[in-house]
N, C-alpha and C positions, 0 to 999 in steps of 0.2 A: 490532659492535666499534666503540666510540666512541673509542677510541685510534688514533692514526695515526703513522706513521712521523715522526721528527723533532719529535715533540709534547714538551712539557716535562711531566713527570710527578711526583706525589708518592706513595711507597710507603706505604700505610696500615696494614699488618699484617706480622707476622713480624719475623724478626731485623734487616731493615734499615729497620724502620718510622720514618717521620719525615723519611727521605732523599729527596732530589730528584735527577733526570737525565733525560738526553734517551732517547728510545725510538730504539733502533739497529736493531732488527728485529721485525716482528710476524708472529704466524701464526694467521690467522683459524679456520682450522680445528680447531686443537687450544687455541685460546683464550688464547693465551700471547704475552708481550712480551719482548723482552730490553731491559734497562735500563742505560745507561751508569753503571760503578761500583757496581751493584747485583747481590747474589747470585753473589759472585766465588767460582769453583770452581777448585781446581788440578787439572790433566791433564799426565801423562806423555806426552812426545814422544818417540819412537823416532826414530834416526838413520836416515835413508833413502839417503843417500850416504855414500861413503866418508870424504869429508872433514867431514861433519856430525857435531855432538854431541848425545847425547840430553840432553833437559833438561826441567824442570817448568815447565809454562806456566800462567799465570793468565788464566781467561778467564770472561766473562759467562754466565750459564746463564739460561735464560728462567724468567718468573715468571708466573702466572695473572693474566690481564687484570683479574680482580676485586679483584686486592691493590693495584692503583693507581688514582689519579685525577689527570685532567687538570688542570694548573695553568693558568690564565687568565693570557695575558702582558699585559694592560692592567691587570688589578687584583690580580695575583699572589695569588690564593686558589684551594685547590683546589676544584674544582666538579663536578657532575654535568652532562654535556654535554645541552644542549637542542638540538633541530631546529628550523629555520625554513625553510618552503617557499614561494619568491616565485615564481610562474609555473611554469617547468619546473625551476628549480633548487632543490636543496635542501642547506642548509648548516648548519654547526655554529655554535652561539650561547652565550656565557656568560650563564646566567640571573641571575647578580646585577648585572653591569655593562652586559649588553647587546651585548658587541664580538663581532664574527665570528672564530672561530676558524681557519677554513680561509684558507690563506694565498693558494689559487688565486682565490677568490672575493673581490674586493676592493670591499667595498661595493656601491655600485648601479651597477657597471660593467655595460655591456650587450654582447652578441656583435657588434653593429654598430658597433663601435670602429673607429676607422681602422686599417687595416693598412699598414705601412711596408714598402714593395717593398724587397727586397735589393738591397744596392749592387752595381752592376754591377763585374765583375772585370775590370780592365785589365792587360796584362803589362806588365811593367818595359820590357822590350825596346821596345814599341810606343811608350810615352812618350819613352824615348832617341830612337827614329828620328825622331817627331815634332818633338822639339826641334831635332834635326841639321837636318831639312829646312827648317825656319822660319827665317828670317835674322833676326836681333836687330836693335834699333833702331838702333845703332852701325852696322851693315853698310850699311844705308839711307841713311843720312846721306853716305856717302862716295861 
């Protein structure tokens, strides 16, 4: 499946053809995606508790992944996703402009990039105690 979560897609067939939206959920086994604002269904929701009220809820239903096309973020065109393999990494590429679609893969970043060490946590109490123990410049002058 070439469509991933949080991708911007264009619906190409059906009642919602021509509408763009963000992918909210994917189901690779069944080959469906849920797109924000597309394929709205009404579902009645029963009150489960004594103080709840029954209501009709509008929700997005899944549509087949073959009915959507990924929209390239850089050239804003609906595309067929191409794959590019560099070494051990495989990432999605726009065939029209050559932009990388995967946000996790940022261009020519390598795995041996500098890893920042996490900041050491210091208790606030310890800071206060150290400040109280050290005399200030005014105390030394007297």
